[in-house]
C-alpha positions in Angstrom: -5.9 -0.7 6.4 -6.2 2.9 5.4 -4.4 2.2 2.1 -6.8 -0.7 1.3 -9.9 1.4 2.1 -8.5 4.3 0.0 -8.0 1.9 -2.9 -11.5 0.5 -2.6 -12.9 4.1 -2.6 -10.8 5.1 -5.6 -12.0 2.0 -7.5 -15.6 2.7 -6.6 -15.2 6.2 -7.8 -13.7 5.1 -11.2 -16.5 2.5 -11.6 -19.2 5.1 -11.1 -17.5 7.7 -13.3 -16.7 5.3 -16.2 -19.7 3.0 -16.2 -22.3 4.5 -13.9 -22.3 1.1 -12.0 -21.7 0.8 -8.3 -19.0 -1.7 -7.2 -20.0 -5.3 -6.6 -19.6 -7.0 -3.2 -15.9 -7.9 -2.6 -13.5 -9.1 0.1 -9.9 -8.0 0.4 -7.6 -10.5 2.2 -4.6 -10.0 4.5 -2.3 -12.6 5.9 -0.5 -10.4 8.4 2.3 -12.8 9.3 3.6 -13.0 5.7 6.2 -10.8 4.2 3.6 -9.4 1.8 0.4 -9.4 3.8 -2.0 -8.2 1.1 -3.0 -11.3 -0.8 -5.6 -9.7 -3.2 -9.4 -9.6 -3.4 -12.4 -11.7 -4.5 -15.3 -10.0 -6.3 -18.8 -11.5 -6.6 -20.0 -11.6 -10.3 -23.2 -9.9 -11.3 -24.8 -13.3 -11.8 -23.4 -15.9 -9.4 -24.0 -19.5 -10.5 -26.0 -22.0 -8.5 -26.4 -20.3 -5.1 -29.0 -17.7 -4.1 -27.5 -14.3 -4.0 -27.2 -14.2 -0.2 -25.3 -17.5 -0.1 -23.1 -16.3 -2.9 -22.1 -13.2 -0.9 -21.3 -15.5 2.0 -19.1 -17.5 -0.4 -16.7 -14.6 -0.6 -15.4 -15.7 2.8 -14.2 -19.1 1.5 -10.9 -18.1 -0.1 -9.8 -15.9 2.9 -10.5 -18.9 5.1 -8.5 -21.3 3.0 -5.6 -18.9 2.8 -5.7 -18.4 6.6 -6.3 -14.6 6.2 -6.0 -12.9 9.6 -7.9 -9.8 8.5 -10.4 -8.9 5.7 -12.0 -5.8 4.4 -15.4 -6.4 2.9 -16.9 -3.7 0.7 -20.2 -3.3 -1.0 -22.6 -0.7 -2.3 -26.1 -0.8 -0.8 -27.5 -1.1 -4.4 -25.5 -4.3 -5.1 -25.9 -6.3 -1.9 -28.8 -8.8 -1.8 -31.3 -7.9 0.9 -29.8 -4.4 1.4 -31.7 -2.3 -1.1 -31.7 1.5 -0.5 -34.8 3.5 -0.8 -35.2 4.9 -4.3 -34.9 8.5 -3.1 -32.3 7.7 -0.4 -28.5 8.4 -0.6 -26.2 5.9 -2.2 -23.7 4.2 0.2 -20.4 2.4 -0.1 -19.9 0.3 3.0 -16.6 -1.2 4.2 -16.1 -3.6 7.1 -12.6 -4.0 8.5 -12.7 -7.3 10.4 -10.2 -9.5 12.3 -11.0 -12.9 13.8 -13.0 -11.4 16.7 -14.2 -7.9 15.9 -15.1 -5.5 13.1 -15.5 -1.8 12.3 -17.9 -0.4 9.8 -17.3 2.7 7.6 -20.0 4.2 5.5 -19.3 6.6 2.6 -22.4 8.4 1.2 -22.4 9.7 -2.3 -24.6 11.6 -4.7 -24.3 11.2 -8.5 -24.3 14.2 -10.8 -24.2 14.1 -14.6 -21.2 15.8 -16.2 -20.7 17.0 -19.7 -20.7 14.6 -22.6 -17.7 12.2 -22.6 -15.6 11.6 -25.6 -18.0 8.8 -26.7 -20.9 11.2 -26.6 -22.7 10.0 -23.4 -22.9 11.9 -20.1 -20.4 11.1 -17.5 -21.2 10.4 -13.8 -19.5 12.3 -11.1 -19.9 11.0 -7.5 -19.6 13.4 -4.6 -18.4 11.6 -1.5 -18.7 12.2 2.2 -18.0 10.1 5.2 -21.3 9.3 7.0 -20.1 7.2 9.9 -17.4 5.0 11.3 -18.4 2.6 14.1 -17.1 -0.5 15.9 -19.3 -3.6 16.1 -22.2 -2.0 14.1 -24.9 -4.5 13.1 -24.2 -6.1 9.7 -26.5 -7.2 6.9 -27.1 -11.0 7.0 -25.1 -11.8 3.9 -22.0 -10.0 5.3 -22.4 -11.5 8.7 -22.6 -14.9 7.0 -19.4 -14.1 5.0 -17.5 -13.3 8.2 -18.8 -16.5 9.8 -17.6 -18.6 6.8 -14.2 -16.9 6.9 -13.8 -17.3 10.7 -14.7 -21.0 10.7 -13.9 -22.8 7.4 -10.4 -24.2 7.1 -10.1 -26.5 4.0 -6.4 -25.7 3.0 -6.7 -26.9 -0.6 -6.0 -23.5 -2.4 -5.9 -24.7 -6.0 -9.2 -26.7 -5.7 -10.9 -23.8 -3.9 -9.7 -21.2 -6.5 -11.0 -23.4 -9.4 -14.4 -24.0 -7.7 -14.8 -20.3 -7.0 -14.0 -19.3 -10.6 -16.4 -21.9 -11.9 -19.1 -20.4 -9.7 -18.5 -16.9 -11.1 -16.2 -15.3 -8.5 -13.4 -13.1 -9.9 -10.1 -13.5 -8.0 -7.5 -10.7 -8.2 -4.1 -11.7 -6.7 -1.6 -9.1 -5.5 1.6 -9.3 -7.5 3.7 -11.1 -4.7 0.9 -13.6 -4.2 0.6 -14.4 -7.9 4.0 -16.0 -7.6 3.2 -17.8 -4.4 2.3 -21.4 -4.9 3.7 -21.1 -8.5 2.2 -23.9 -10.6 -0.5 -24.7 -8.0 -2.1 -21.3 -8.4 -1.5 -21.3 -12.2 -3.2 -24.7 -12.5 -6.2 -23.3 -10.6 -6.4 -20.3 -12.9 
């Protein structure tokens, strides 16, 4: 889990430095009884189609449910999660939830943004300064994330190709890990 959390933090840092944009809500999927447990992750698009934003966040739980994921790591920035807006003067937060089928732990990383010198394209860069704010078990979750975990824990439609196709049509981005890209062969390719 530490490797996944470090990877999420590094990707958030790159996103903030390169674009000034906080990371979008995402879920990372593990199927722990497989040879290669990390399946990949699903990211909510900036403009999900059809559903209201809260329901769209809950929809991130569909693919882990269909795959039979035994553990997920949900990550979001308070600025990008519907119904979880930070105060304009408050600190920025990247939140991660490490969940199994019965329990969860929440880790919050606070960051401040500073402008750096002009980049090679002539615009200022952004430099986040990170610090761990808290790490707690069973902390209350925002409604969209609680709903995401409920979808993951209770939905079991095992049709992976149809699910992948539907998620992509609705604006979710799916990033498979290398071993899982080969899993299912033509079935996953057909859904792409």
